[in-house]
C-alpha positions as CSV (number, residue, x, y, z in Angstrom):
1,M,-2.9,-6.2,5.1
2,A,-2.3,-6.5,1.1
3,I,-0.4,-10.5,1.5
4,S,-3.3,-11.2,3.7
5,L,-6.3,-10.0,1.5
6,Y,-4.0,-11.3,-1.8
7,R,-4.0,-15.0,-0.3
8,T,-7.8,-15.0,0.8
9,M,-9.2,-13.6,-2.3
10,S,-7.3,-16.6,-4.3
11,S,-7.9,-18.9,-2.0
12,V,-12.1,-18.4,-2.4
13,R,-11.6,-18.6,-6.4
14,S,-9.9,-21.8,-6.1
15,N,-13.5,-22.7,-4.5
16,A,-16.6,-22.7,-6.0
17,A,-18.5,-19.9,-6.6
18,G,-21.9,-18.9,-3.8
19,G,-22.8,-16.0,-1.7
20,E,-21.5,-17.8,0.8
21,N,-17.9,-17.1,-0.2
22,I,-18.2,-13.3,0.9
23,F,-18.4,-14.5,4.5
24,M,-15.6,-17.2,4.2
25,M,-13.7,-14.4,2.3
26,I,-14.0,-12.6,5.1
27,L,-12.9,-14.6,8.4
28,Q,-10.3,-16.0,6.1
29,F,-8.8,-12.9,6.0
30,L,-9.4,-12.3,9.8
31,E,-7.9,-16.3,10.7
32,I,-5.2,-14.9,8.0
33,F,-3.7,-11.2,9.6
34,V,-4.8,-11.9,13.0
35,G,-3.0,-15.1,13.4
36,S,0.3,-13.9,11.6
37,M,0.0,-11.4,13.4
38,S,-1.2,-13.2,17.0
39,S,2.2,-15.8,15.8
40,G,4.9,-12.8,14.9
41,V,4.0,-11.2,18.6
42,G,4.2,-14.4,21.0
43,V,7.4,-15.0,19.3
44,G,8.7,-10.4,19.3
45,F,8.0,-11.2,23.4
46,I,9.6,-14.5,23.4
47,S,13.2,-13.4,22.4
48,A,12.5,-10.2,24.7
49,L,12.3,-12.7,27.6
50,L,14.6,-15.2,26.4
51,F,17.8,-11.9,26.4
52,K,15.8,-10.5,29.4
53,Y,16.4,-13.5,31.8
54,A,19.1,-15.6,29.9
55,G,22.6,-13.6,30.7
56,L,23.6,-14.2,27.7
57,D,25.2,-11.0,27.9
58,I,29.1,-11.6,28.5
59,D,31.7,-11.6,27.2
60,N,31.9,-14.8,25.7
61,L,28.4,-15.4,24.7
62,Q,27.7,-12.4,22.8
63,N,27.9,-14.6,18.5
64,L,25.7,-17.0,20.7
65,E,23.4,-13.3,21.3
66,C,23.7,-12.2,17.8
67,C,22.9,-15.2,16.2
68,L,19.6,-15.7,18.3
69,F,18.7,-12.8,17.2
70,V,19.4,-13.3,14.1
71,L,17.7,-16.0,14.3
72,F,14.2,-15.5,16.5
73,P,12.9,-13.4,13.1
74,Y,13.7,-16.7,10.8
75,F,11.7,-19.0,13.2
76,S,8.8,-16.7,13.6
77,Y,8.5,-16.9,9.6
78,M,9.0,-20.6,9.9
79,L,5.7,-20.6,12.0
80,A,3.6,-18.9,10.3
81,E,4.4,-21.1,7.0
82,G,4.1,-24.1,8.9
83,L,0.6,-22.4,10.5
84,G,-0.9,-22.1,7.2
85,L,-0.4,-18.6,7.8
86,S,1.7,-15.6,6.4
87,G,5.3,-15.6,7.4
88,I,5.9,-12.2,5.8
89,V,3.7,-10.4,8.7
90,S,4.4,-13.1,11.4
91,I,7.9,-11.3,10.7
92,L,7.3,-7.2,10.4
93,F,5.5,-7.4,13.5
94,T,8.6,-9.9,15.1
95,G,10.6,-7.0,13.9
96,M,8.3,-4.2,15.6
97,V,8.2,-6.1,18.9
98,M,11.8,-7.1,19.0
99,K,12.8,-3.6,18.3
100,H,11.2,-1.7,21.1
101,Y,11.5,-5.0,23.9
102,T,14.7,-7.3,22.5
103,Y,16.9,-4.9,21.3
104,S,17.3,-2.6,24.7
105,N,18.1,-6.3,26.2
106,L,20.8,-7.0,23.7
107,S,24.5,-5.9,25.4
108,D,25.9,-2.6,24.1
109,N,28.9,-4.8,21.4
110,S,25.5,-6.9,20.1
111,Q,23.5,-3.7,19.7
112,R,26.3,-2.3,17.5
113,F,26.9,-5.7,15.7
114,V,22.7,-6.5,14.8
115,S,22.2,-2.5,14.3
116,A,25.1,-2.6,11.4
117,F,24.1,-6.6,10.1
118,F,20.0,-5.6,9.6
119,H,21.5,-1.9,8.1
120,L,23.8,-3.6,5.4
121,L,21.0,-6.8,5.1
122,S,18.9,-3.9,4.0
123,S,20.5,-2.5,1.5
124,L,21.1,-5.6,-0.4
125,A,17.6,-6.8,-0.5
126,E,16.8,-3.0,-1.7
127,T,19.5,-2.9,-3.9
128,F,17.9,-6.7,-5.2
129,V,14.3,-6.2,-5.7
130,F,15.3,-2.6,-7.9
131,I,17.6,-4.6,-10.2
132,Y,15.2,-8.0,-10.1
133,M,12.0,-5.8,-10.7
134,G,14.5,-3.8,-13.7
135,F,15.5,-7.6,-15.3
136,D,11.8,-8.8,-15.0
137,I,10.9,-4.8,-16.7
138,A,13.0,-6.1,-19.7
139,M,12.1,-9.7,-20.1
140,E,8.9,-10.3,-18.8
141,E,6.3,-10.8,-21.8
142,H,3.5,-8.5,-20.6
143,S,-0.4,-7.1,-21.8
144,W,-0.9,-4.3,-23.2
145,S,-4.6,-4.9,-24.5
146,H,-6.4,-3.2,-21.3
147,V,-4.9,0.2,-21.7
148,G,-8.0,1.6,-20.0
149,F,-7.5,-0.6,-16.8
150,I,-4.0,0.9,-16.3
151,I,-5.1,4.5,-16.4
152,F,-8.1,3.6,-14.2
153,S,-5.4,1.7,-11.7
154,I,-3.7,4.7,-11.7
155,I,-6.4,7.3,-11.0
156,F,-7.9,5.0,-8.7
157,I,-4.5,5.4,-6.4
158,I,-4.2,8.3,-5.9
159,V,-7.2,9.6,-5.0
160,A,-7.8,6.2,-2.6
161,R,-4.1,7.6,-1.0
162,A,-5.8,11.0,-0.5
163,A,-9.2,9.6,1.2
164,N,-6.5,7.4,3.6
165,V,-4.0,10.5,3.9
166,F,-6.8,13.4,4.4
167,S,-9.1,11.6,7.0
168,C,-6.9,9.5,8.9
169,A,-4.6,12.9,9.6
170,Y,-8.2,14.4,10.8
171,L,-9.0,11.4,12.9
172,V,-5.0,11.6,14.5
173,N,-5.8,15.6,14.5
174,I,-8.7,15.8,16.6
175,S,-7.0,13.3,20.1
176,R,-3.8,15.8,19.7
177,P,-2.9,18.9,20.7
178,E,-2.8,22.0,19.2
179,H,1.4,22.1,18.9
180,R,0.8,18.2,18.0
181,R,-1.5,18.9,15.0
182,I,-0.7,16.8,11.0
183,P,-0.4,21.0,8.7
184,L,-2.2,20.4,5.6
185,N,1.6,21.3,3.9
186,H,2.5,17.7,5.5
187,Q,-0.4,16.3,4.8
188,K,0.2,17.1,1.1
189,A,3.5,15.6,1.2
190,L,2.4,12.8,2.8
191,C,-0.7,12.3,0.3
192,F,2.3,13.0,-3.2
193,S,4.7,10.7,-1.2
194,G,3.2,7.3,-1.8
195,L,5.7,5.2,-3.3
196,R,5.0,1.5,-4.8
197,G,6.9,-1.3,-4.7
198,A,8.2,-4.6,-4.4
199,M,5.3,-5.4,-2.7
200,A,2.9,-4.7,-4.7
201,F,5.2,-6.1,-8.1
202,A,5.7,-9.6,-5.8
203,L,1.8,-10.2,-5.7
204,A,1.5,-9.2,-9.3
205,L,3.9,-11.2,-10.2
206,Q,3.0,-14.4,-8.0
207,S,-0.7,-13.7,-10.4
208,V,0.6,-14.3,-13.5
209,H,0.8,-18.2,-12.4
210,E,-2.0,-18.1,-10.8
211,L,-5.0,-16.3,-12.8
212,P,-6.3,-18.0,-16.2
213,E,-6.3,-16.3,-19.1
214,G,-3.7,-13.8,-19.6
215,H,-5.3,-11.3,-16.1
216,G,-2.0,-12.2,-14.2
217,K,-0.4,-10.4,-17.6
218,T,-2.8,-7.7,-17.4
219,I,-2.9,-7.3,-13.9
220,L,1.3,-7.0,-13.8
221,T,1.2,-4.6,-16.4
222,A,-0.9,-2.5,-14.8
223,T,0.9,-3.1,-11.3
224,T,4.8,-2.3,-13.4
225,A,3.4,0.8,-15.1
226,I,2.4,2.1,-11.3
227,V,5.9,1.0,-9.8
228,V,7.9,2.6,-12.9
229,L,5.0,6.1,-12.9
230,T,5.8,6.1,-9.1
231,V,9.5,5.5,-8.4
232,L,10.3,7.5,-11.1
233,L,8.3,10.5,-11.0
234,I,7.0,10.9,-7.5
235,G,10.0,9.7,-6.2
236,G,12.4,12.1,-8.5
237,S,10.1,15.4,-7.7
238,T,9.9,14.6,-3.5
239,G,12.8,16.7,-3.2
240,T,11.2,19.7,-5.2
241,M,7.8,19.2,-3.7
242,L,9.1,19.3,-0.2
243,E,10.2,22.3,-1.2
244,A,6.9,23.8,-2.7
245,L,5.1,22.9,0.0
246,D,7.7,24.7,2.4
247,V,8.2,21.3,4.4
248,I,11.9,22.0,4.0
249,G,13.4,24.7,2.3
250,D,15.2,28.0,3.4
251,E,12.7,29.9,5.0
252,N,11.7,26.7,7.6
253,T,9.7,28.2,10.4
254,S,10.2,25.3,12.5
255,I,14.4,27.3,12.6
256,E,13.3,30.1,14.3
257,T,11.6,28.0,17.0
258,Y,14.6,25.5,17.4
259,E,17.0,28.4,17.5
260,D,14.9,29.9,20.7
261,N,14.7,26.7,22.9
262,N,17.5,25.0,22.7
263,N,20.5,27.8,22.3
264,G,20.0,28.9,18.7
265,Y,21.0,24.8,17.7
266,I,19.6,23.5,14.2
267,P,18.8,20.0,14.0
268,P,18.4,18.3,10.3
269,T,15.6,17.9,8.6
270,Y,16.3,15.2,7.1
271,E,16.2,11.4,7.8
272,E,19.7,9.7,8.4
273,G,18.7,6.5,6.2
274,T,17.4,8.7,3.7
275,S,19.2,7.0,0.4
276,S,17.5,8.6,-2.9
277,G,18.9,11.8,-4.6
278,G,16.5,13.6,-2.8
279,G,18.2,13.4,0.6
280,L,21.6,14.6,-0.3
281,R,20.1,17.8,-1.6
282,M,18.4,18.1,1.4
283,K,21.9,17.8,3.5
284,L,23.6,20.3,1.0
285,K,20.6,22.7,1.5
286,E,20.9,22.1,5.1
287,F,24.9,23.0,5.3
288,H,24.0,26.1,3.4
289,K,21.9,27.2,5.3
290,R,23.8,26.6,8.6
291,C,26.8,28.9,6.3
292,S,24.4,31.4,5.4
293,L,23.1,31.8,9.0
294,S,24.0,34.7,11.3
295,D,26.0,34.2,14.5
296,N,23.3,34.3,17.0
297,A,22.3,30.7,15.2
298,F,25.9,29.2,16.3
299,P,25.3,27.1,19.3
300,F,26.3,28.9,22.7
301,A,29.3,26.9,23.6
302,Y,30.9,26.7,19.9
303,K,30.0,30.9,20.9
304,T,31.4,30.9,24.2
305,L,34.7,29.8,23.2
306,L,35.1,31.8,20.3
307,R,35.0,35.0,22.8
308,K,37.6,33.2,24.4
309,Q,39.8,32.5,21.9
310,L,39.2,36.9,20.9
311,I,39.7,37.6,24.4
312,T,43.2,35.2,24.1
313,F,43.8,37.2,20.8
314,K,43.5,40.8,22.1
């Protein structure tokens, strides 16, 4: 949305000002977004059909299978850019479709390889983005002449985040049964954990060269302040906030429910791909929780094994 809207407004700004530009902006936005989404979804479904019927899952063709799987998103990006659309939006929807449909048509070895390969690429890209942002913050010329605009932007995104999360959660809860509704404390956690990072920074950096009279530098400075504030303050305190909202912690009510329904098995409460310091704290707390639980919290199979060992010892 941000990329499509930025491109649309940049295109409108370069044209002559007029009342009809409002309608042209809406049409251009729909053209860029819907066109990019359609091209991405189309390429994704083509890849799913290819890997399903081409018979590439035999041993001597697994390298070709992996190469084609990696190249299809790039083909989607180049196709969208060649059509004057947004390659990033197109590759986003291609990835979504390929994850749901194409990935299941790969052989087992290819699935393991591409999963590890894209995980490595995502980690490298994330690390590179933060390194680049750090260098750019230190070396780029910033404009601090509009401090009021920066403060207003910070307040505005907080209000917009709250309006977005609570309104969408309300609409979702209307259509869901009682046991699947989003609790209020989870809504507060979603509202709090809104990070702004790489995409906003990239668009703001692009605006430095496109907006005249120093407006681009003002936008870059405001965006940099927002990114640093949200990443350091919000990202650094997310674990504490989740504990305060009882989303995670030592006394989580969902633990007892899983104990009863799964013979005492307690699933982990952290995401598998978490790479932040909060994820490590959550893992340590989960380990401490498992060690401090009573005998009823052990899995049924493990308790049975212990009983057999005690009987044998006696």
